[in-house]
C-alpha positions, 0 to 999 in steps of 0.5 A: 570469477567466484565473486561474479558467480556469487560464490563468496566462500570460494572467493574468500578461500582463494583470497585467504590462500594468497598471503604474501601475494595480495596486491591492490587488485586482489584486495579490491576484488575481494571487497567488491565480492563481499559488498555485492553479496550482502556482506557489506560490513565485512567488506569495510573491515577488509578495506580497513585491513588493506589500509593498515597493510600500507596500500593506497586505494585506487578508483576501483577500491573507492567504488567498492567502499562506496558500494559497501556503504549502501546499507543505512547503518554503514553509511552513517558510520563510514559514508563520510570516511569514503567521501574523505578518501575520494577528496584526499586521493584526488578522485573527487570530480575527476573520475566518473566511476568514483562519481557514480559510486558516490552518487549511488551511495548518497541517493540510496540513503535518501541524500539526493542533495549530496548526490547532486553536489557530487554530480555537479562537481564532476569535470566530465559527464557521460550518458551513464552519469546523467542517467544515474542521477535522473534515475535516482531522482525518479526513485526518490519521487523527485520527478520534477528534478528529474525532468529538469536534469533531463532537459539539461542533458539534452541541452548539453548535446547528450543523446539519451539511451533506453535506460534514460528514457525508461526513467523519464517515462516513469517520472512522467507517470508520477507527474501525470502530465499527458502532454509531456508523456506524449512528447517523450513517446515522440522522442522514443520514436525518433531515437529508434527505441520503440523496440526496446522492451523496457522502454515500451513496457514503461510507455504501457505503464505510463499511459495506464497511469495518465488521467486521459481519455482512452488511456488504455487504448493508447497503452494497448496500441504500444503493446500491439505494435511491438514485434514480440511480447515478453513477460515484462510487456504482458505484465505491464499491460495487465497491471495497467488494466488493474491500475486504471480501475473498472477494467479488471475483466480485461486483465483476466482475459489477457492472462488467457491470451498470454498463456496461449502465446506460451508466455509463463506469468511471473510473480508480478503478473500473478500479484496484479491478476490477484488484485484484479480478482480482489477488486472484482470480488471474483473468488472463482477466478482467484482460486484458479489463479491460486492453484496455478500459482502453487503449481509454479512454486512461486506462491511463497514469493512475498508479493504473491503471498500478500496478493493472495491474502488481500484477494481472499480478505477483500472477497470476504473469505477470511478463513482462506485469507488466514490460511494464506497468511499462515502459509506465507508466515511459515515458509518465510520465517520458519524452516521447520513445521513447528506450530505457528499458532501463538500457543504457549509452547510456540510463544516460548520458543521464539529464540529457537525459531530465530535460529532456524530462520531460512537463509533468505529472511530479510527486512523486506520479508518482515515488512511484507509479512507485517503488511499481510498481517494488517490485511487480515487484521492479525495484531497478535501475529504482527506483535510476534513479527515485531519481536522476531525482527528485533531478535533478528537484528532489524530493530533500526530498519526503516522499512520494518519500522514503517510497516510497524506503524502501519500495522499497529494503526490499522489493527487499532493499536494507535498508541503502539503505532505512535510509539513505533514512530517516536522510536525511529531515529531516521524518518522518511516520507513514508514514516510521516505519512503512515502515522498521519494516515493512522491518526486520521483513520482514528479521527484524530485530526487535531494530532495528524495536522500538526504532525504534517507541519512538523514533517515539513519543518524537519525537511521531509517533503510531502508526496501525493500519498501524504496529502491523501492522508491530510485531506482524509484527516480533514474529511473525517472531522469536517474541516472544510476550510482547512481541507480547501487550503491544503488542497491548494497548497499541494501544487502551490507549495510543493508542485504536486499535481492532484490525482483522482484520489485527491479530488475524491477526498475533496468531494468526500469532505464537501459532501460529508459536510452537507455541501452536496451541491458544491461537491457536484460543482467541484466535480464538474469543474475538475480538469479531468473526467471524474472516475466511479469512486468520486461519483460513488462518494457523492452518491453516498452523501446524497443518502445522508442529506436526502438529495435525490436529484443529485443522487440520480445524477451520480448513480447514472455516472457510476453505472456508465463507468462501471456497469457491473458494479451493484453499488450505485443500484444499492445506494440509489435504492436506499436513497429512494427507500429513505424518501418513501419512493417504494415504486422506484425501489422496486424498479431498481431491484428488478433492474438488478435482478435482470442484470444479475447483480447482487449486493455485497454481503456484509461480513464482520469478524474477530480473532479469538485465540488462534481462530477467525470467527466470521458473522453475517446478518442472521447468521446461525451457523456458528457453534455458539449461535444459541448462546450468542443470540441469547446474550444479544437479546439480553443486551438489547433489553438493557440498552433500551432501558438506558435510551437506545431506540432502534433506527428502523429508517435504515431498513429499506424494505416495505414492512412493519416496524416490528419486522424491521427491528428484528432485521436490525437485531441480526446485523453482523456487527451486533452478533460479533459484539455479543460473541466478544462479550461471551468469549473475551477477557473483561479487561480487554477491548473487543476488536471487530473488523467489518468489510463494509461501513458500519450502519447507523443503528449498529453504531448507536447500539454498540455505543450503548452496549459499551456504556451498559457493559463497561467494555471498550469496543474497537470497530474497524469498518471499510472507512475508519476506526470507531473506538467506543467507550462509555457510550461515546465514539471516537468519530464524534458522530462524524462518519 
């Protein structure tokens, strides 16, 4: 009773008071209590004492032992022992509960082949066993295996239940098969499971993810036909509108409908809504949702806190993003109100901070905070979290290690990212994908692609995200032939159906390499309708290669798909300006004013000490503005003497070259570099973050500045990293 209520200490007191009265039932009950409540190691030690007392384990005891081996470290130490006991005691293959426990033990530790062997060895199978194996395949991103097993289940005469169908619907969403999804929906109707909230929520999510015409209309129909709507259904529909893109406004409207029905959103609902605000750059709605979150006391839940950080960061509000991060950090890591700003006193007290950690701090907490630190670009906080996680005993945790690889690579510390990867004993597909993606963003395709082959040789199967990283690596350095081969191998060698992101990578690869016409033909031959991202990718390349006619085609498609997005108007205007078509430029800008659309403001920022310093074009609001512009004027004179020529062709206004040069001087990247030279140590790189892609003139100027001053500048823009040193950039001028 105490065990099922989560009162471990009370259960243990009763158990300890039973000396001389303990039998196999009491030992097993206590072991289950410990295993269920996060004390797995203690559970295994307890079972060891039981064996020493002369008692022989039964099926329930073995289930408790298998459950205690769910954590990776304990599985490696004791998993084989539990399996040996199952064989020795005769429960292998004969007892369904033991079989389920062993399947779960192996599957949760990534050993799906071993889990399948346990499944195949069972003399008797129930719907529960079939569903468990199918579910674990789906969770292990082996949707094809799950489908294969599901068909076998039907052939053997078993009728799937709501849990089985929920898992299969998730598998279909992962595979992206429209026809199979419709067949599953039909089966749900025939089985009478359409009123099951979990099943219907899964159908809503599946339709939102399927790349088909009117996918959200189908999702909305499933939602509407449900007699009652709980928070799970509302959340599935809201998340669907956010996932499918270009329909985030519908998600915000649904929140109002949801509240009118007196349904209170949960943390997943709020994280989806905040993502919608981030995609729309809608600070006002984001702040209102933030206020509501704080009133409901779930602002410190990791997924909500991360969403808040991302929303403010993607809306260009870096100060608010930093505040949201600090609040998340403090509420999760520190139980006191001590200073977390990285001062000398706080750095010296890390050990005491560990001792004062909240009880709820877990590996997931650290992974979430590392993700949030990455979003804001706070490598110092990331390093503190790294140290704290080691002191908390989480050094070997796979989730934290994966987050460290991602954090270091995305904050510009590529060597540290590779070191974190090299130190991992057990790597999964996320580990490999993170390091490949990091190398790709830093322009190191020559290191990323061999790692991909090492991954396959190690027995780790790549997933769809891995292939996005691989194709991006090819795109960043112009490996067209290799990119085409990898794209073909996705389906041929690994059975992965290309998603919209993969098609976008291929369009980027072709268009960036100057093959704009071929990129257009590739889009027209796609088996699904291209989304706005693909057309924007093509439109961006048209500016580089002066392809005005194709640019107009791409812009019209983006405007049709996302009428409120200013990007196609801006890109097309720039394309016309570069070609000297000023009448067309004026027409586009007049159209933007008429539709009340404005270009996203360029923003550069950097961290000095414990403060975020933001800069916008022509910014004079910084306390050191006078000193910054004086330094910038000196820099421009120096780099002109060694060959820098301002690229006035990128100023898309009909004005004199002198005025154009003055505009270029005031770009946010240059202001940030000048500030960095004034305020940072001469021995350290200057690290700058940019919300948009760096312009060609700033790219050229900063290279010359790195040569003139002898300083290294690491710039992370919206697309990749630029590491500039001695007048050269890591992008190799291919960006």
